[in-house]
N, C-alpha and C positions, 0 to 999 in steps of 0.2 A: 094182222092188226095194222091199222093205219097210224100215221104219225099223231093225229089228234087223239086217238084211243090210247096210244102209248103215253102221251103227255098226261092224260087223265090217270092212267095206271101208275105212272111215276109219281104224280101228286098224291095219290092215295097212300103212298109209303111214308108220308110226312104227317105227323100228328098236329103240329101247331102252326104250320104255314098255310095260309088260306089258298084254296085251289086257284083263285084268280091270279096268284103270283106266278103260276106256271104257264109258260108259253114255249113254243118250239125253240125260241132263241134265248131262253133263260139260262144264265150261267149258274148251273145248279150247285157247284162247289162254293159259290159265294153266298148261298143262302145261310142264314144264321143257324138253322136247324141241321145243316149238313154236318155229318161226322162219320166215324167209322161204323157205327151201328146202322145208320141210314144207308151207307154204302153196301153193307151186307144185305140189308133188306132189298135194295135195288138189284143186287146180284141174284138173290133168291127169286125175286119177281121175274127177272129176265129168264132164268132157268125154267121156272114154272110155265110162263106164258109162251116162250119161244123155243124151249129146249135147246138153248144156245148158251155155251159157256162164256161168261164175261168175267174178267179178272179185275182186281184192283188196279193193275197197270192199265187195263183198257179204260177204266173210269178216269184215271189220271190223264190219259191222252185226250179225252173229250172235254170240251169247254161247255157246250150247250146240250140240251136234251136232244135236239135234232141230230147233233153229231153222234151221240150215243145210239140213237135209233138207226142211223145209217150204218154204223159199225156193226150193229146186230144184224141188219139186213145182209151185210157182206158175209157174215158168218153162216148164214142159213143156206 
């Protein structure tokens, strides 16, 4: 999965935030819709798409969607 595809998959986990708000450099934890349920959805999506374990601590280390993508790539 490319970074652009990951950004789209990441955006799909949000119900109320428009897709155009998501870019590689988006600080996802600053989004109004971000919360513990969304974090769990992202963890589940990463597990399904990459078969890579990402934890809540991993999400807290990352500021942008690209940083999360790079972290996942390191785990593969």
